[in-house]
PDB file with one MODEL, atoms N, CA, C and O in Angstrom:
MODEL        1
ATOM      1  N   UNK A   1      -6.828  12.805  -5.064  1.00  0.00           N
ATOM      2  CA  UNK A   1      -5.524  12.300  -5.457  1.00  0.00           C
ATOM      3  C   UNK A   1      -5.347  10.852  -5.008  1.00  0.00           C
ATOM      4  O   UNK A   1      -4.872  10.018  -5.779  1.00  0.00           O
ATOM      5  N   UNK A   2      -5.720  10.551  -3.786  1.00  0.00           N
ATOM      6  CA  UNK A   2      -5.443   9.235  -3.200  1.00  0.00           C
ATOM      7  C   UNK A   2      -6.459   8.180  -3.621  1.00  0.00           C
ATOM      8  O   UNK A   2      -6.097   7.019  -3.812  1.00  0.00           O
ATOM      9  N   UNK A   3      -7.710   8.561  -3.767  1.00  0.00           N
ATOM     10  CA  UNK A   3      -8.787   7.588  -3.974  1.00  0.00           C
ATOM     11  C   UNK A   3      -8.571   6.644  -5.163  1.00  0.00           C
ATOM     12  O   UNK A   3      -8.764   5.439  -4.997  1.00  0.00           O
ATOM     13  N   UNK A   4      -8.184   7.120  -6.349  1.00  0.00           N
ATOM     14  CA  UNK A   4      -7.982   6.159  -7.451  1.00  0.00           C
ATOM     15  C   UNK A   4      -6.906   5.119  -7.137  1.00  0.00           C
ATOM     16  O   UNK A   4      -7.057   3.944  -7.473  1.00  0.00           O
ATOM     17  N   UNK A   5      -5.834   5.546  -6.499  1.00  0.00           N
ATOM     18  CA  UNK A   5      -4.750   4.619  -6.163  1.00  0.00           C
ATOM     19  C   UNK A   5      -5.156   3.684  -5.031  1.00  0.00           C
ATOM     20  O   UNK A   5      -4.732   2.530  -4.984  1.00  0.00           O
ATOM     21  N   UNK A   6      -5.972   4.186  -4.131  1.00  0.00           N
ATOM     22  CA  UNK A   6      -6.494   3.345  -3.048  1.00  0.00           C
ATOM     23  C   UNK A   6      -7.314   2.199  -3.635  1.00  0.00           C
ATOM     24  O   UNK A   6      -7.195   1.054  -3.200  1.00  0.00           O
ATOM     25  N   UNK A   7      -8.137   2.514  -4.614  1.00  0.00           N
ATOM     26  CA  UNK A   7      -8.968   1.482  -5.257  1.00  0.00           C
ATOM     27  C   UNK A   7      -8.104   0.444  -5.975  1.00  0.00           C
ATOM     28  O   UNK A   7      -8.366  -0.756  -5.899  1.00  0.00           O
ATOM     29  N   UNK A   8      -7.081   0.917  -6.666  1.00  0.00           N
ATOM     30  CA  UNK A   8      -6.175  -0.002  -7.368  1.00  0.00           C
ATOM     31  C   UNK A   8      -5.477  -0.914  -6.369  1.00  0.00           C
ATOM     32  O   UNK A   8      -5.418  -2.128  -6.566  1.00  0.00           O
ATOM     33  N   UNK A   9      -4.948  -0.331  -5.297  1.00  0.00           N
ATOM     34  CA  UNK A   9      -4.247  -1.134  -4.289  1.00  0.00           C
ATOM     35  C   UNK A   9      -5.186  -2.104  -3.593  1.00  0.00           C
ATOM     36  O   UNK A   9      -4.792  -3.228  -3.283  1.00  0.00           O
ATOM     37  N   UNK A  10      -6.412  -1.690  -3.346  1.00  0.00           N
ATOM     38  CA  UNK A  10      -7.377  -2.593  -2.719  1.00  0.00           C
ATOM     39  C   UNK A  10      -7.625  -3.796  -3.624  1.00  0.00           C
ATOM     40  O   UNK A  10      -7.742  -4.923  -3.142  1.00  0.00           O
ATOM     41  N   UNK A  11      -7.704  -3.563  -4.924  1.00  0.00           N
ATOM     42  CA  UNK A  11      -7.869  -4.664  -5.875  1.00  0.00           C
ATOM     43  C   UNK A  11      -6.641  -5.572  -5.870  1.00  0.00           C
ATOM     44  O   UNK A  11      -6.775  -6.795  -5.844  1.00  0.00           O
ATOM     45  N   UNK A  12      -5.454  -4.984  -5.895  1.00  0.00           N
ATOM     46  CA  UNK A  12      -4.212  -5.767  -5.874  1.00  0.00           C
ATOM     47  C   UNK A  12      -4.116  -6.588  -4.590  1.00  0.00           C
ATOM     48  O   UNK A  12      -3.765  -7.768  -4.626  1.00  0.00           O
ATOM     49  N   UNK A  13      -4.428  -5.964  -3.465  1.00  0.00           N
ATOM     50  CA  UNK A  13      -4.364  -6.669  -2.179  1.00  0.00           C
ATOM     51  C   UNK A  13      -5.419  -7.768  -2.092  1.00  0.00           C
ATOM     52  O   UNK A  13      -5.173  -8.815  -1.493  1.00  0.00           O
ATOM     53  N   UNK A  14      -6.581  -7.543  -2.681  1.00  0.00           N
ATOM     54  CA  UNK A  14      -7.627  -8.575  -2.697  1.00  0.00           C
ATOM     55  C   UNK A  14      -7.171  -9.796  -3.484  1.00  0.00           C
ATOM     56  O   UNK A  14      -7.462 -10.931  -3.105  1.00  0.00           O
ATOM     57  N   UNK A  15      -6.456  -9.561  -4.580  1.00  0.00           N
ATOM     58  CA  UNK A  15      -5.908 -10.690  -5.340  1.00  0.00           C
ATOM     59  C   UNK A  15      -4.826 -11.412  -4.542  1.00  0.00           C
ATOM     60  O   UNK A  15      -4.673 -12.628  -4.655  1.00  0.00           O
ATOM     61  N   UNK A  16      -4.078 -10.663  -3.736  1.00  0.00           N
ATOM     62  CA  UNK A  16      -3.072 -11.290  -2.865  1.00  0.00           C
ATOM     63  C   UNK A  16      -3.751 -12.181  -1.831  1.00  0.00           C
ATOM     64  O   UNK A  16      -3.213 -13.227  -1.467  1.00  0.00           O
ATOM     65  N   UNK A  17      -4.924 -11.778  -1.355  1.00  0.00           N
ATOM     66  CA  UNK A  17      -5.694 -12.613  -0.424  1.00  0.00           C
ATOM     67  C   UNK A  17      -6.074 -13.917  -1.111  1.00  0.00           C
ATOM     68  O   UNK A  17      -5.943 -14.991  -0.524  1.00  0.00           O
ATOM     69  N   UNK A  18      -6.542 -13.831  -2.348  1.00  0.00           N
ATOM     70  CA  UNK A  18      -6.941 -15.028  -3.094  1.00  0.00           C
ATOM     71  C   UNK A  18      -5.776 -16.002  -3.269  1.00  0.00           C
ATOM     72  O   UNK A  18      -5.975 -17.216  -3.313  1.00  0.00           O
ATOM     73  N   UNK A  19      -4.567 -15.465  -3.367  1.00  0.00           N
ATOM     74  CA  UNK A  19      -3.376 -16.316  -3.523  1.00  0.00           C
ATOM     75  C   UNK A  19      -2.802 -16.755  -2.182  1.00  0.00           C
ATOM     76  O   UNK A  19      -1.822 -17.498  -2.146  1.00  0.00           O
ATOM     77  N   UNK A  20      -3.396 -16.309  -1.083  1.00  0.00           N
ATOM     78  CA  UNK A  20      -2.907 -16.671   0.243  1.00  0.00           C
ATOM     79  C   UNK A  20      -1.715 -15.849   0.701  1.00  0.00           C
ATOM     80  O   UNK A  20      -1.044 -16.215   1.667  1.00  0.00           O
ATOM     81  N   UNK A  21      -1.442 -14.744   0.024  1.00  0.00           N
ATOM     82  CA  UNK A  21      -0.291 -13.903   0.346  1.00  0.00           C
ATOM     83  C   UNK A  21      -0.620 -12.764   1.303  1.00  0.00           C
ATOM     84  O   UNK A  21       0.283 -12.120   1.836  1.00  0.00           O
ATOM     85  N   UNK A  22      -1.896 -12.514   1.520  1.00  0.00           N
ATOM     86  CA  UNK A  22      -2.311 -11.435   2.414  1.00  0.00           C
ATOM     87  C   UNK A  22      -3.442 -11.920   3.302  1.00  0.00           C
ATOM     88  O   UNK A  22      -4.218 -12.796   2.920  1.00  0.00           O
ATOM     89  N   UNK A  23      -3.524 -11.352   4.469  1.00  0.00           N
ATOM     90  CA  UNK A  23      -4.547 -11.704   5.449  1.00  0.00           C
ATOM     91  C   UNK A  23      -5.827 -10.931   5.128  1.00  0.00           C
ATOM     92  O   UNK A  23      -5.811  -9.700   5.124  1.00  0.00           O
ATOM     93  N   UNK A  24      -6.930 -11.624   4.861  1.00  0.00           N
ATOM     94  CA  UNK A  24      -8.167 -10.921   4.511  1.00  0.00           C
ATOM     95  C   UNK A  24      -8.651  -9.976   5.602  1.00  0.00           C
ATOM     96  O   UNK A  24      -9.356  -9.008   5.314  1.00  0.00           O
ATOM     97  N   UNK A  25      -8.284 -10.243   6.845  1.00  0.00           N
ATOM     98  CA  UNK A  25      -8.682  -9.344   7.939  1.00  0.00           C
ATOM     99  C   UNK A  25      -7.912  -8.030   7.902  1.00  0.00           C
ATOM    100  O   UNK A  25      -8.323  -7.045   8.514  1.00  0.00           O
ATOM    101  N   UNK A  26      -6.797  -8.018   7.183  1.00  0.00           N
ATOM    102  CA  UNK A  26      -5.943  -6.830   7.125  1.00  0.00           C
ATOM    103  C   UNK A  26      -6.126  -6.028   5.838  1.00  0.00           C
ATOM    104  O   UNK A  26      -5.601  -4.920   5.723  1.00  0.00           O
ATOM    105  N   UNK A  27      -6.848  -6.561   4.889  1.00  0.00           N
ATOM    106  CA  UNK A  27      -7.033  -5.874   3.615  1.00  0.00           C
ATOM    107  C   UNK A  27      -8.324  -5.069   3.677  1.00  0.00           C
ATOM    108  O   UNK A  27      -9.425  -5.619   3.670  1.00  0.00           O
ATOM    109  N   UNK A  28      -8.160  -3.763   3.736  1.00  0.00           N
ATOM    110  CA  UNK A  28      -9.295  -2.851   3.797  1.00  0.00           C
ATOM    111  C   UNK A  28      -8.880  -1.500   3.223  1.00  0.00           C
ATOM    112  O   UNK A  28      -7.720  -1.299   2.865  1.00  0.00           O
ATOM    113  N   UNK A  29      -9.832  -0.583   3.140  1.00  0.00           N
ATOM    114  CA  UNK A  29      -9.554   0.729   2.540  1.00  0.00           C
ATOM    115  C   UNK A  29      -8.487   1.492   3.302  1.00  0.00           C
ATOM    116  O   UNK A  29      -7.675   2.187   2.690  1.00  0.00           O
ATOM    117  N   UNK A  30      -8.468   1.382   4.602  1.00  0.00           N
ATOM    118  CA  UNK A  30      -7.475   2.126   5.386  1.00  0.00           C
ATOM    119  C   UNK A  30      -6.060   1.642   5.053  1.00  0.00           C
ATOM    120  O   UNK A  30      -5.160   2.455   4.841  1.00  0.00           O
ATOM    121  N   UNK A  31      -5.868   0.332   5.007  1.00  0.00           N
ATOM    122  CA  UNK A  31      -4.548  -0.213   4.671  1.00  0.00           C
ATOM    123  C   UNK A  31      -4.187   0.167   3.235  1.00  0.00           C
ATOM    124  O   UNK A  31      -3.048   0.546   2.962  1.00  0.00           O
ATOM    125  N   UNK A  32      -5.155   0.065   2.312  1.00  0.00           N
ATOM    126  CA  UNK A  32      -4.892   0.400   0.914  1.00  0.00           C
ATOM    127  C   UNK A  32      -4.559   1.878   0.726  1.00  0.00           C
ATOM    128  O   UNK A  32      -3.887   2.240  -0.239  1.00  0.00           O
ATOM    129  N   UNK A  33      -5.014   2.722   1.622  1.00  0.00           N
ATOM    130  CA  UNK A  33      -4.749   4.158   1.480  1.00  0.00           C
ATOM    131  C   UNK A  33      -3.395   4.574   2.046  1.00  0.00           C
ATOM    132  O   UNK A  33      -2.922   5.674   1.760  1.00  0.00           O
ATOM    133  N   UNK A  34      -2.770   3.722   2.837  1.00  0.00           N
ATOM    134  CA  UNK A  34      -1.504   4.088   3.486  1.00  0.00           C
ATOM    135  C   UNK A  34      -0.416   4.413   2.461  1.00  0.00           C
ATOM    136  O   UNK A  34       0.249   5.443   2.572  1.00  0.00           O
ATOM    137  N   UNK A  35      -0.231   3.553   1.475  1.00  0.00           N
ATOM    138  CA  UNK A  35       0.822   3.771   0.482  1.00  0.00           C
ATOM    139  C   UNK A  35       0.661   5.082  -0.275  1.00  0.00           C
ATOM    140  O   UNK A  35       1.589   5.890  -0.299  1.00  0.00           O
ATOM    141  N   UNK A  36      -0.502   5.312  -0.899  1.00  0.00           N
ATOM    142  CA  UNK A  36      -0.685   6.571  -1.616  1.00  0.00           C
ATOM    143  C   UNK A  36      -0.551   7.804  -0.719  1.00  0.00           C
ATOM    144  O   UNK A  36      -0.009   8.825  -1.143  1.00  0.00           O
ATOM    145  N   UNK A  37      -1.037   7.711   0.503  1.00  0.00           N
ATOM    146  CA  UNK A  37      -0.917   8.858   1.414  1.00  0.00           C
ATOM    147  C   UNK A  37       0.542   9.124   1.778  1.00  0.00           C
ATOM    148  O   UNK A  37       0.948  10.277   1.924  1.00  0.00           O
ATOM    149  N   UNK A  38       1.323   8.066   1.923  1.00  0.00           N
ATOM    150  CA  UNK A  38       2.746   8.258   2.219  1.00  0.00           C
ATOM    151  C   UNK A  38       3.474   8.867   1.025  1.00  0.00           C
ATOM    152  O   UNK A  38       4.381   9.680   1.206  1.00  0.00           O
ATOM    153  N   UNK A  39       3.093   8.488  -0.183  1.00  0.00           N
ATOM    154  CA  UNK A  39       3.700   9.088  -1.369  1.00  0.00           C
ATOM    155  C   UNK A  39       3.397  10.589  -1.408  1.00  0.00           C
ATOM    156  O   UNK A  39       4.286  11.398  -1.674  1.00  0.00           O
ATOM    157  N   UNK A  40       2.147  10.952  -1.142  1.00  0.00           N
ATOM    158  CA  UNK A  40       1.776  12.373  -1.113  1.00  0.00           C
ATOM    159  C   UNK A  40       2.565  13.107  -0.034  1.00  0.00           C
ATOM    160  O   UNK A  40       3.108  14.183  -0.285  1.00  0.00           O
ATOM    161  N   UNK A  41       2.629  12.533   1.161  1.00  0.00           N
ATOM    162  CA  UNK A  41       3.359  13.175   2.262  1.00  0.00           C
ATOM    163  C   UNK A  41       4.838  13.328   1.926  1.00  0.00           C
ATOM    164  O   UNK A  41       5.422  14.386   2.165  1.00  0.00           O
ATOM    165  N   UNK A  42       5.445  12.287   1.377  1.00  0.00           N
ATOM    166  CA  UNK A  42       6.860  12.358   1.007  1.00  0.00           C
ATOM    167  C   UNK A  42       7.100  13.408  -0.074  1.00  0.00           C
ATOM    168  O   UNK A  42       8.090  14.137  -0.026  1.00  0.00           O
ATOM    169  N   UNK A  43       6.194  13.484  -1.050  1.00  0.00           N
ATOM    170  CA  UNK A  43       6.376  14.468  -2.122  1.00  0.00           C
ATOM    171  C   UNK A  43       6.237  15.891  -1.594  1.00  0.00           C
ATOM    172  O   UNK A  43       6.918  16.799  -2.069  1.00  0.00           O
ATOM    173  N   UNK A  44       5.367  16.088  -0.625  1.00  0.00           N
ATOM    174  CA  UNK A  44       5.230  17.417  -0.020  1.00  0.00           C
ATOM    175  C   UNK A  44       6.466  17.770   0.797  1.00  0.00           C
ATOM    176  O   UNK A  44       6.904  18.921   0.809  1.00  0.00           O
ATOM    177  N   UNK A  45       7.017  16.790   1.469  1.00  0.00           N
ATOM    178  CA  UNK A  45       8.179  17.027   2.321  1.00  0.00           C
ATOM    179  C   UNK A  45       9.460  17.187   1.504  1.00  0.00           C
ATOM    180  O   UNK A  45      10.259  18.087   1.764  1.00  0.00           O
ATOM    181  N   UNK A  46       9.652  16.310   0.513  1.00  0.00           N
ATOM    182  CA  UNK A  46      10.908  16.281  -0.233  1.00  0.00           C
ATOM    183  C   UNK A  46      10.836  16.986  -1.582  1.00  0.00           C
ATOM    184  O   UNK A  46      11.866  17.299  -2.179  1.00  0.00           O
ATOM    185  N   UNK A  47       9.630  17.234  -2.058  1.00  0.00           N
ATOM    186  CA  UNK A  47       9.469  17.864  -3.362  1.00  0.00           C
ATOM    187  C   UNK A  47       9.319  16.876  -4.506  1.00  0.00           C
ATOM    188  O   UNK A  47       8.770  17.221  -5.553  1.00  0.00           O
ATOM    189  N   UNK A  48       9.792  15.668  -4.325  1.00  0.00           N
ATOM    190  CA  UNK A  48       9.685  14.629  -5.358  1.00  0.00           C
ATOM    191  C   UNK A  48       9.822  13.261  -4.705  1.00  0.00           C
ATOM    192  O   UNK A  48      10.454  13.111  -3.660  1.00  0.00           O
ATOM    193  N   UNK A  49       9.221  12.280  -5.339  1.00  0.00           N
ATOM    194  CA  UNK A  49       9.307  10.896  -4.870  1.00  0.00           C
ATOM    195  C   UNK A  49       9.827  10.063  -6.032  1.00  0.00           C
ATOM    196  O   UNK A  49       9.285  10.118  -7.136  1.00  0.00           O
ATOM    197  N   UNK A  50      10.872   9.297  -5.782  1.00  0.00           N
ATOM    198  CA  UNK A  50      11.420   8.467  -6.857  1.00  0.00           C
ATOM    199  C   UNK A  50      11.011   7.009  -6.661  1.00  0.00           C
ATOM    200  O   UNK A  50      10.343   6.660  -5.687  1.00  0.00           O
ATOM    201  N   UNK A  51      11.419   6.178  -7.596  1.00  0.00           N
ATOM    202  CA  UNK A  51      11.048   4.757  -7.567  1.00  0.00           C
ATOM    203  C   UNK A  51      11.536   4.066  -6.299  1.00  0.00           C
ATOM    204  O   UNK A  51      10.853   3.189  -5.770  1.00  0.00           O
ATOM    205  N   UNK A  52      12.706   4.452  -5.811  1.00  0.00           N
ATOM    206  CA  UNK A  52      13.234   3.846  -4.580  1.00  0.00           C
ATOM    207  C   UNK A  52      12.350   4.183  -3.383  1.00  0.00           C
ATOM    208  O   UNK A  52      12.156   3.349  -2.499  1.00  0.00           O
ATOM    209  N   UNK A  53      11.814   5.403  -3.353  1.00  0.00           N
ATOM    210  CA  UNK A  53      10.903   5.792  -2.272  1.00  0.00           C
ATOM    211  C   UNK A  53       9.631   4.950  -2.308  1.00  0.00           C
ATOM    212  O   UNK A  53       9.170   4.460  -1.277  1.00  0.00           O
ATOM    213  N   UNK A  54       9.073   4.790  -3.499  1.00  0.00           N
ATOM    214  CA  UNK A  54       7.846   3.998  -3.649  1.00  0.00           C
ATOM    215  C   UNK A  54       8.110   2.546  -3.269  1.00  0.00           C
ATOM    216  O   UNK A  54       7.301   1.927  -2.578  1.00  0.00           O
ATOM    217  N   UNK A  55       9.228   2.007  -3.714  1.00  0.00           N
ATOM    218  CA  UNK A  55       9.580   0.630  -3.368  1.00  0.00           C
ATOM    219  C   UNK A  55       9.712   0.461  -1.856  1.00  0.00           C
ATOM    220  O   UNK A  55       9.258  -0.543  -1.307  1.00  0.00           O
ATOM    221  N   UNK A  56      10.322   1.423  -1.184  1.00  0.00           N
ATOM    222  CA  UNK A  56      10.477   1.354   0.272  1.00  0.00           C
ATOM    223  C   UNK A  56       9.123   1.397   0.971  1.00  0.00           C
ATOM    224  O   UNK A  56       8.900   0.668   1.937  1.00  0.00           O
ATOM    225  N   UNK A  57       8.228   2.237   0.496  1.00  0.00           N
ATOM    226  CA  UNK A  57       6.886   2.317   1.090  1.00  0.00           C
ATOM    227  C   UNK A  57       6.174   0.973   0.937  1.00  0.00           C
ATOM    228  O   UNK A  57       5.521   0.503   1.869  1.00  0.00           O
ATOM    229  N   UNK A  58       6.300   0.367  -0.223  1.00  0.00           N
ATOM    230  CA  UNK A  58       5.643  -0.920  -0.465  1.00  0.00           C
ATOM    231  C   UNK A  58       6.247  -2.017   0.406  1.00  0.00           C
ATOM    232  O   UNK A  58       5.522  -2.740   1.089  1.00  0.00           O
ATOM    233  N   UNK A  59       7.574  -2.144   0.382  1.00  0.00           N
ATOM    234  CA  UNK A  59       8.211  -3.268   1.080  1.00  0.00           C
ATOM    235  C   UNK A  59       8.295  -3.085   2.589  1.00  0.00           C
ATOM    236  O   UNK A  59       8.221  -4.061   3.336  1.00  0.00           O
ATOM    237  N   UNK A  60       8.448  -1.851   3.042  1.00  0.00           N
ATOM    238  CA  UNK A  60       8.626  -1.613   4.478  1.00  0.00           C
ATOM    239  C   UNK A  60       7.328  -1.324   5.221  1.00  0.00           C
ATOM    240  O   UNK A  60       7.257  -1.485   6.439  1.00  0.00           O
ATOM    241  N   UNK A  61       6.297  -0.895   4.483  1.00  0.00           N
ATOM    242  CA  UNK A  61       5.058  -0.492   5.157  1.00  0.00           C
ATOM    243  C   UNK A  61       3.851  -1.285   4.661  1.00  0.00           C
ATOM    244  O   UNK A  61       3.202  -1.984   5.439  1.00  0.00           O
ATOM    245  N   UNK A  62       3.555  -1.177   3.374  1.00  0.00           N
ATOM    246  CA  UNK A  62       2.312  -1.750   2.853  1.00  0.00           C
ATOM    247  C   UNK A  62       2.271  -3.273   2.937  1.00  0.00           C
ATOM    248  O   UNK A  62       1.292  -3.840   3.423  1.00  0.00           O
ATOM    249  N   UNK A  63       3.316  -3.935   2.472  1.00  0.00           N
ATOM    250  CA  UNK A  63       3.318  -5.403   2.520  1.00  0.00           C
ATOM    251  C   UNK A  63       3.271  -5.949   3.948  1.00  0.00           C
ATOM    252  O   UNK A  63       2.503  -6.873   4.213  1.00  0.00           O
ATOM    253  N   UNK A  64       4.062  -5.411   4.872  1.00  0.00           N
ATOM    254  CA  UNK A  64       3.944  -5.899   6.253  1.00  0.00           C
ATOM    255  C   UNK A  64       2.549  -5.673   6.861  1.00  0.00           C
ATOM    256  O   UNK A  64       2.075  -6.491   7.649  1.00  0.00           O
ATOM    257  N   UNK A  65       1.901  -4.568   6.492  1.00  0.00           N
ATOM    258  CA  UNK A  65       0.554  -4.316   7.016  1.00  0.00           C
ATOM    259  C   UNK A  65      -0.448  -5.367   6.555  1.00  0.00           C
ATOM    260  O   UNK A  65      -1.327  -5.772   7.315  1.00  0.00           O
ATOM    261  N   UNK A  66      -0.310  -5.802   5.313  1.00  0.00           N
ATOM    262  CA  UNK A  66      -1.281  -6.733   4.737  1.00  0.00           C
ATOM    263  C   UNK A  66      -0.859  -8.191   4.828  1.00  0.00           C
ATOM    264  O   UNK A  66      -1.641  -9.082   4.495  1.00  0.00           O
ATOM    265  N   UNK A  67       0.349  -8.443   5.268  1.00  0.00           N
ATOM    266  CA  UNK A  67       0.904  -9.798   5.242  1.00  0.00           C
ATOM    267  C   UNK A  67       0.065 -10.794   6.021  1.00  0.00           C
ATOM    268  O   UNK A  67      -0.500 -10.489   7.071  1.00  0.00           O
ATOM    269  N   UNK A  68       0.008 -11.982   5.471  1.00  0.00           N
ATOM    270  CA  UNK A  68      -0.652 -13.090   6.147  1.00  0.00           C
ATOM    271  C   UNK A  68       0.254 -13.580   7.266  1.00  0.00           C
ATOM    272  O   UNK A  68       1.438 -13.833   7.044  1.00  0.00           O
ATOM    273  N   UNK A  69      -0.281 -13.711   8.429  1.00  0.00           N
ATOM    274  CA  UNK A  69       0.492 -14.186   9.580  1.00  0.00           C
ATOM    275  C   UNK A  69       0.335 -15.693   9.690  1.00  0.00           C
ATOM    276  O   UNK A  69      -0.766 -16.196   9.919  1.00  0.00           O
ATOM    277  N   UNK A  70       1.422 -16.401   9.529  1.00  0.00           N
ATOM    278  CA  UNK A  70       1.369 -17.870   9.573  1.00  0.00           C
ATOM    279  C   UNK A  70       1.395 -18.378  10.999  1.00  0.00           C
ATOM    280  O   UNK A  70       1.357 -19.588  11.223  1.00  0.00           O
TER     281      UNK A  70
ENDMDL
END
C-alpha cells in the first residue's frame, strides 16, 4: 500500500531539492514513507481520511521534515 506513494513522494521531494526547497540530507525513503504511513494509520483509527487530514500531514509533518534549513 505504502510503497507506490513512497516512490512518488521521493520523486516530488527530489524535485524540491533541485529547486532549493528541501534539504538533500533529509530527503530519503524513510521521510518519504512518513506521509503515506500516517494516512494509513489515520484511516485505520478514524475509518476515513479526508483532504484536510492529508493537507495537515503534508504541512505539519512532511514539509517540516524535508525543509531546507537556512
